[in-house]
C-alpha positions in Angstrom: 151.2 51.0 86.5 152.6 48.5 89.1 155.9 50.4 89.4 154.0 53.4 90.6 153.1 51.5 93.8 156.6 51.9 95.1 156.4 55.7 94.9 154.7 58.1 97.4 150.9 57.5 97.2 150.3 61.2 96.3 152.2 61.1 93.0 150.4 58.0 91.5 147.1 59.4 92.7 147.8 62.9 91.2 148.9 61.2 88.0 145.7 59.2 87.6 143.7 62.2 88.5 145.5 64.3 85.9 144.9 61.7 83.2 141.2 61.4 84.2 140.8 65.2 84.0 142.6 65.4 80.7 140.2 62.8 79.2 137.1 64.4 80.7 138.0 67.9 79.3 139.3 66.8 75.9 137.2 67.7 72.9 135.2 65.5 72.5 135.4 64.2 76.1 136.7 60.6 76.4 134.5 59.6 79.3 135.3 55.8 79.1 139.0 56.5 79.6 138.3 59.0 82.3 136.3 56.4 84.2 139.1 53.8 83.7 141.7 56.1 85.3 139.5 56.9 88.3 138.6 53.2 88.8 142.3 52.4 88.7 142.7 54.4 91.9 141.0 51.6 93.9 143.7 49.1 92.8 146.1 50.9 95.2 144.0 50.4 98.3 143.9 54.2 98.9 143.3 55.9 102.3 139.7 56.7 103.2 139.8 60.3 102.1 141.1 59.4 98.6 138.6 56.6 98.4 135.6 58.8 99.2 136.7 61.6 96.9 137.3 59.1 94.0 133.8 57.6 94.5 132.3 61.1 94.4 134.3 61.9 91.2 133.2 58.7 89.5 129.6 59.2 90.6 129.6 62.7 89.3 131.2 61.8 85.9 128.8 58.9 85.4 125.8 61.0 86.4 126.6 64.0 84.2 128.1 62.3 81.2 126.5 58.8 80.8 123.2 57.0 81.1 124.6 54.6 83.7 122.7 56.0 86.6 122.7 52.7 88.6 126.6 52.7 88.7 126.6 56.5 89.4 124.3 55.9 92.4 126.5 53.1 93.8 129.5 55.3 93.7 127.7 58.4 95.2 126.2 56.2 98.0 129.7 54.9 98.9 131.1 58.5 98.8 128.3 59.6 101.2 128.7 56.6 103.5 132.5 56.8 103.8 132.8 60.6 104.0 130.4 60.7 107.1 133.1 58.7 109.0 135.8 61.3 108.2 136.2 64.6 110.2 136.5 67.9 108.4 135.5 66.5 105.0 132.6 68.8 104.3 133.0 69.5 100.6 133.0 65.8 99.6 130.3 64.8 102.2 127.8 67.4 101.2 128.4 67.4 97.5 127.8 63.6 97.5 124.6 64.2 99.5 123.4 66.9 97.1 124.2 64.9 93.9 122.8 61.7 95.3 119.5 63.2 96.2 119.3 64.8 92.7 119.9 61.3 91.2 117.2 59.8 93.5 114.7 62.4 92.3 115.6 61.7 88.7 114.8 58.0 89.4 111.5 58.9 91.1 112.9 57.8 94.5 111.8 61.0 96.3 111.3 59.2 99.5 115.0 58.3 99.6 116.0 61.9 98.6 114.1 63.6 101.5 115.7 61.8 104.5 119.1 62.1 102.9 118.8 65.8 102.5 117.4 66.2 106.0 120.3 64.3 107.5 122.8 66.5 105.4 121.0 69.7 106.5 121.2 68.5 110.2 125.0 67.9 110.1 125.9 70.9 107.9 125.1 73.7 110.3 128.8 74.7 110.8 129.2 75.0 107.0 127.1 78.0 105.9 127.4 77.5 102.1 126.4 73.8 102.1 123.7 74.3 104.8 122.0 77.0 102.7 122.4 75.1 99.4 120.9 71.9 100.9 118.0 73.9 102.4 117.3 75.4 98.9 117.5 71.9 97.4 115.0 70.4 99.8 112.7 73.4 99.5 112.8 72.9 95.7 112.0 69.2 96.0 108.9 70.0 98.2 107.9 72.7 95.6 108.1 70.1 92.7 105.8 67.9 94.8 103.4 70.8 95.2 103.9 70.8 99.0 104.4 74.6 99.1 103.8 74.8 102.9 106.8 72.6 103.7 108.9 74.5 101.1 107.9 77.9 102.6 108.8 76.6 106.1 112.3 75.5 104.9 112.9 78.9 103.1 111.9 80.6 106.4 114.5 78.5 108.3 117.1 79.4 105.6 116.3 83.1 105.9 116.8 83.0 109.7 120.0 81.0 109.4 121.4 83.4 106.8 120.6 86.3 109.1 122.4 84.6 112.0 125.6 84.0 109.9 125.5 87.6 108.7 124.5 87.0 105.1 121.8 89.6 104.2 122.2 88.7 100.5 121.3 85.1 101.0 118.6 86.0 103.5 117.0 88.1 100.8 117.2 85.2 98.3 115.5 82.9 100.8 112.8 85.5 101.5 112.2 86.3 97.8 111.9 82.6 97.1 109.4 82.3 99.9 107.5 85.3 98.5 107.4 83.6 95.1 105.8 80.5 96.6 103.3 82.6 98.7 102.2 84.3 95.4 101.7 80.9 93.8 99.6 79.9 96.9 97.7 83.2 96.6 98.5 84.0 100.3 98.4 87.7 99.6 98.0 88.7 103.3 101.5 87.2 103.9 103.0 88.4 100.7 102.7 92.1 101.3 104.7 92.4 104.5 107.3 89.9 103.1 107.8 91.9 99.9 108.1 95.1 101.9 110.8 93.6 104.1 112.6 92.2 101.0 112.5 95.7 99.4 114.2 97.2 102.5 116.9 94.5 102.6 117.6 94.8 98.8 118.0 98.6 99.0 120.2 98.7 102.1 122.5 95.7 101.1 125.9 97.0 100.0 127.7 94.3 98.1 128.7 93.1 94.7 126.8 95.3 92.2 125.7 92.4 90.0 124.4 90.5 93.0 122.6 93.6 94.2 120.9 94.2 90.8 120.0 90.6 90.4 118.2 90.7 93.9 116.4 93.8 92.6 115.4 92.0 89.4 114.0 89.1 91.5 112.1 91.6 93.7 110.7 93.6 90.8 109.7 90.4 88.8 107.6 89.3 91.9 106.0 92.7 92.1 105.2 92.9 88.4 103.7 89.4 88.3 101.7 90.2 91.5 100.2 93.2 89.7 99.6 91.2 86.5 97.9 88.4 88.4 95.6 91.0 89.9 94.9 92.3 86.4 96.2 95.7 87.2 97.8 96.6 83.8 98.1 100.3 84.4 99.2 100.3 88.0 102.1 97.9 87.1 103.8 100.3 84.7 106.2 102.1 87.1 107.4 98.7 88.4 107.8 97.3 84.9 109.8 100.4 83.9 112.1 100.0 86.9 112.6 96.3 86.0 113.5 97.2 82.4 116.0 99.8 83.6 117.4 97.3 86.1 118.1 94.7 83.4 119.8 97.3 81.3 122.1 98.2 84.2 123.0 94.5 84.7 123.9 94.0 81.1 126.5 96.8 81.4 128.1 95.4 84.5 131.0 92.9 84.3 131.0 89.7 86.3 133.7 90.5 88.8 135.4 87.2 89.9 135.8 88.6 93.4 134.6 85.8 95.8 132.4 87.0 98.7 134.1 87.0 102.0 131.1 85.2 103.5 130.8 81.7 102.1 127.0 81.9 102.6 126.9 84.6 99.9 128.1 82.2 97.2 124.7 81.9 95.4 123.2 83.6 92.5 119.6 83.7 91.5 119.7 83.3 87.8 122.4 83.9 85.1 122.3 87.3 83.5 121.1 85.9 80.2 118.2 84.1 81.8 117.2 87.2 83.7 117.1 89.0 80.3 114.7 86.5 78.9 112.6 86.7 82.0 112.2 90.5 81.7 111.2 90.1 78.1 108.6 87.5 79.2 106.9 89.7 81.9 106.9 92.5 79.3 105.1 90.2 76.9 102.6 89.3 79.6 101.9 92.9 80.3 101.6 93.8 76.6 99.2 90.9 76.1 96.9 91.9 79.0 97.0 95.6 78.0 96.2 94.7 74.4 99.4 96.1 72.9 99.7 93.1 70.6 102.4 94.3 68.2 104.6 95.2 71.2 104.0 91.7 72.6 105.0 90.2 69.2 108.2 92.3 69.1 109.3 91.3 72.6 108.4 87.6 72.0 110.6 87.5 68.9 113.5 89.0 70.8 113.1 86.6 73.7 112.7 83.5 71.5 115.9 84.5 69.5 117.8 84.8 72.8 116.3 81.5 74.0 117.5 79.7 70.9 121.0 80.9 71.4 121.0 79.9 75.1 119.6 76.4 74.5 122.5 75.6 72.2 124.8 76.0 75.2 122.6 75.3 78.2 119.9 72.5 78.6 118.5 74.1 81.8 114.8 73.1 82.2 113.9 76.7 83.1 114.6 77.7 79.5 112.0 75.3 78.2 109.5 76.7 80.7 110.2 80.3 79.5 109.8 79.1 75.9 106.4 77.5 76.6 105.1 80.5 78.5 106.2 82.9 75.7 104.5 80.7 73.1 101.3 80.5 75.2 101.1 84.3 75.2 101.9 84.8 71.6 99.4 82.1 70.5 96.6 84.2 72.2 97.9 87.3 70.4 97.8 85.5 67.0 94.2 84.4 67.6 93.2 88.0 68.3 95.1 89.4 65.3 93.6 86.9 62.9 96.6 84.5 62.4 95.0 81.3 63.4 97.2 79.0 61.1 100.4 80.4 62.8 98.7 80.0 66.2 97.9 76.4 65.5 101.5 75.6 64.5 102.7 77.2 67.7 100.3 75.2 69.7 101.8 72.1 68.1 105.3 73.4 69.0 104.2 73.7 72.7 102.9 70.1 72.4 106.4 69.0 71.1 108.1 70.8 74.0 105.8 69.1 76.5 106.4 65.7 75.0 110.1 66.1 75.9 109.4 66.7 79.6 106.6 65.0 81.7 107.0 67.8 84.3 106.6 70.5 81.7 103.4 68.8 80.4 101.9 68.3 83.9 102.5 72.1 84.6 101.1 73.3 81.2 98.5 70.7 80.2 95.5 72.8 81.3 97.0 75.9 79.5 97.4 73.8 76.3 93.8 72.6 76.3 92.7 76.2 77.1 94.6 77.5 74.0 93.1 74.7 71.9 89.6 75.8 73.2 90.3 79.4 72.2 91.5 78.2 68.7 88.3 76.1 68.4 86.2 79.2 69.1 88.1 81.2 66.4 87.3 78.5 63.8 83.7 78.1 65.0 84.1 74.5 66.3 82.0 75.0 69.4 81.6 71.3 70.4 85.4 70.9 70.3 85.8 74.2 72.2 83.5 72.9 75.0 85.5 69.6 75.2 88.8 71.4 75.4 87.7 73.8 78.1 86.1 71.0 80.1 89.4 69.0 79.9 91.3 72.1 81.0 89.0 72.7 84.0 89.6 69.1 85.0 93.4 69.6 84.9 93.8 72.9 86.8 93.6 73.9 90.4 94.9 77.4 89.6 92.1 79.8 90.5 92.9 82.5 87.9 93.2 80.0 85.1 90.0 78.3 86.2 88.1 81.6 86.1 89.5 82.5 82.7 88.4 79.1 81.3 84.9 79.3 82.8 84.5 82.8 81.3 85.4 81.5 77.8 83.2 78.4 78.3 80.3 80.7 79.2 80.9 82.6 75.9 80.6 79.2 74.0 77.3 78.4 75.7 76.0 81.9 74.9 76.9 81.4 71.2 75.3 77.9 71.1 72.1 79.5 72.5 70.5 76.3 73.8 72.6 75.5 76.9 70.7 77.6 79.4 71.1 75.4 82.5 74.8 74.8 82.1 75.3 78.5 81.4 73.5 79.7 84.5 75.4 77.2 86.6 78.7 78.7 85.3 77.6 82.3 85.7 76.6 81.6 89.3 80.3 80.7 89.9 81.7 83.9 88.3 79.3 86.5 89.5 81.2 89.8 89.4 78.7 91.5 91.6 79.2 89.2 94.6 81.8 86.5 95.7 83.9 86.7 92.6 86.4 83.8 93.0 89.6 85.7 92.3 91.0 89.2 93.0 91.9 89.8 89.3 90.6 93.2 88.1 90.9 92.1 84.5 88.9 88.8 85.0 86.2 90.6 86.9 85.8 93.1 84.1 85.6 90.2 81.6 82.8 88.6 83.8 80.8 91.8 83.5 81.3 91.7 79.7 80.0 88.1 79.5 76.9 89.1 81.5 76.4 92.0 79.1 76.8 89.6 76.1 74.2 87.2 77.5 71.7 90.1 78.2 72.2 91.4 74.7 71.4 88.0 73.2 68.3 87.7 75.4 67.2 91.2 74.2 67.5 92.7 77.7 69.2 95.8 76.5 69.1 98.0 79.6 70.6 95.3 81.7 73.2 94.7 79.0 74.1 98.4 79.1 74.5 98.3 82.9 77.0 95.4 82.7 78.9 96.8 79.7 79.3 100.2 81.4 80.7 98.4 84.4 83.2 96.7 82.1 84.1 100.0 80.5 84.7 101.7 83.8 87.0 98.8 85.0 88.8 98.4 81.7 89.4 102.2 81.4 90.8 102.3 84.9 93.5 99.8 84.0 94.0 100.3 80.3 92.5 96.9 79.3 92.3 97.9 75.6 90.7 94.7 74.2 87.9 94.6 76.8 87.3 98.3 76.1 87.1 97.7 72.3 84.7 94.7 72.8 82.4 96.6 75.2 82.3 99.7 72.9 81.3 97.7 69.8 78.7 95.7 71.7 77.2 98.9 73.2 77.3 100.4 69.7 75.3 97.3 68.5 72.7 97.7 71.3 72.2 101.4 70.4 71.9 100.5 66.7 69.2 97.9 67.5 67.4 100.4 69.7 67.5 102.9 66.7 69.8 105.4 68.5 72.1 105.9 65.6 74.1 108.9 66.9 74.9 107.1 70.2 75.8 103.9 68.3 78.2 105.9 66.1 79.8 107.4 69.2 80.6 103.9 70.4 81.5 102.1 67.2 84.0 104.7 65.8 86.3 104.6 68.9 85.8 100.8 69.0 87.1 100.6 65.4 90.1 103.0 66.2 91.1 101.0 69.2 90.6 97.6 67.4 92.9 98.7 64.6 95.5 99.9 67.1 95.5 96.5 68.9 94.9 95.1 66.1 91.8 92.9 66.9 90.5 91.3 63.7 87.1 90.1 64.9 86.3 93.5 66.6 87.3 95.2 63.3 85.1 92.9 61.3 82.2 93.5 63.7 82.8 97.3 63.8 83.0 97.6 60.0 79.7 95.7 59.6 78.0 98.0 62.1 79.5 101.1 60.4 78.2 100.0 57.0 74.7 99.5 58.4 74.8 102.7 60.4 75.9 104.9 57.5 73.4 103.2 55.2 70.6 104.0 57.8 71.8 107.6 58.0 72.0 108.0 54.2 75.8 108.4 54.1 76.3 106.3 51.0 80.0 107.2 50.5 80.9 106.2 54.1 78.7 103.1 53.9 80.5 102.0 50.8 83.9 102.6 52.4 82.8 100.6 55.5 81.5 97.8 53.2 84.8 97.7 51.5 86.6 97.4 54.8 84.2 94.7 56.0 84.9 92.8 52.7 88.7 93.0 53.2 88.5 91.8 56.8 86.2 88.9 55.8 88.5 87.8 53.0 91.6 87.9 55.3 89.8 85.9 58.0 88.4 83.4 55.5 91.8 82.7 53.9 93.3 82.3 57.4 90.4 80.1 58.4 90.9 77.8 55.4 94.7 77.7 55.9 94.3 76.7 59.6 91.7 74.0 59.0 93.8 72.5 56.2 96.8 71.9 58.5 97.4 68.4 59.9 97.7 70.1 63.3 93.9 71.0 63.1 93.3 67.5 64.3 94.6 68.5 67.7 91.1 69.9 68.4 89.9 66.3 69.1 92.7 65.5 71.6 91.3 65.5 75.2 93.0 62.6 76.9 96.6 61.8 78.0 99.8 63.3 76.8 99.9 65.3 73.5 99.8 63.0 70.4 103.3 62.5 68.9 102.1 62.2 65.2 99.4 64.4 63.8 97.7 63.0 60.8 96.9 65.2 57.8 93.3 65.6 56.8 91.6 66.5 53.6 90.5 70.1 53.5 88.6 72.1 56.1 85.7 70.5 57.8 84.3 73.7 59.5 82.4 76.6 58.0 83.2 80.2 58.7 79.9 81.1 60.3 79.3 84.8 61.1 81.5 86.0 63.9 78.8 88.2 65.2 
């Protein structure tokens, strides 16, 4: 090595760099040797530019390939400090700032990351690529801290900067990201004009076809989720169809390695494969809300298969988020279709995913407890259901989720029959006739159904009919099949109690047809019981026998599934209401709950 000192500095530096790169990229990588080669550079007292770049390379290798974050931080801090004293050294300077602030965040030193990024943003205005990238990074940091106002402001600054430097593509990315945060904040007044502007920019931008289509996917995903949040399952269909066509177009396009002429355009929103999973995901969300549960199952299977393949090559946290959201939806499907044991195992799977990431857990804890509450209802453990929903309410600030939980908690109080004061307090807060807390069509229709259910239990049948007709009107308008089936069967039950057998039959038969199409096991059980009694009352013994047989079959299926679910060790999750999910779930001896009548 010493002999090299007599040669031109470039040759020894390039030789060490070559060795380091060889060790880094060999299979498996020889990181220790790579680090030795880079550290050897400092023995030669290199010039400032070489010194700064070597610190950056060492910091990057240590950060990405080892657990030695302290040493990585030292090298990145030196790279950032030295590079600021060198003119025209943008790539090293801003890469060091970007990586260092990422490392600070990983070490929970957010208060060190923010000023560092602000300083880098301030001095990068002549370097469009880095200026935009650092703005995105600081906006993301504010988003993770739930400071969406600051994040939106930064994205607005980025959009204006991109417009000034002539990058309509990156302007659209900034605006769409801002639109996404405004949707999360429920600032719908601001979302509409912003999405309209984004739509115009996306349509008129003439550039790389993959980039154009990916902007279109981003735009359409926001539109679709906006509709789904509003519970407008029917109105969303044209948008969803466009989105599905768009992703098919993208999968036929080849990634052209033509670099954009404007360096501010060097961004992409998501890799093609991630977009594919995302489109499956919003399709599952739509199928779930509309009550097309077999379709939801089909798309979930496709998405999860694709996720498994991607996770072998890519440890991006967004993939775990996609997986959790998919599982959350399919769990709800399983509970409706009478597959409680499978649902419980999938809830346990979500717990395991959340154990691996504190951020994932903090984002999904309320949903996890909500799912456990729904499972408890399905196995008739009402005290546990109440505890789970109460925990979920404590953990969420999301209005739609809050309303969904309250609606389900109200159904628990109605079934228990002795919780009048708590029930009325809840119903006051989700009154669909006035001041309903969210703009969701679907949740408002469900609130009318809950009112109808309560009136039915109290024997106030005319009032119950008014509420249920309101639910039917709303659910028919937006193809909410499950709510339609539930309302029809409850109306059928009311007419049966009132002795109006013909009208009861007119409700129960379509309820049964719809429930078998979904398929909703508890509505099928309920409908078959009613059909048996109706036909018996009308003297149709053959039909009554057939309905009794169906009822028997559904009861058997549900009972077997009930016993299977309660026998699983995961059933003990119903008692978990504090802290992170339990790592070990102890087995228990046989089911402790009884399958009470589902009616």
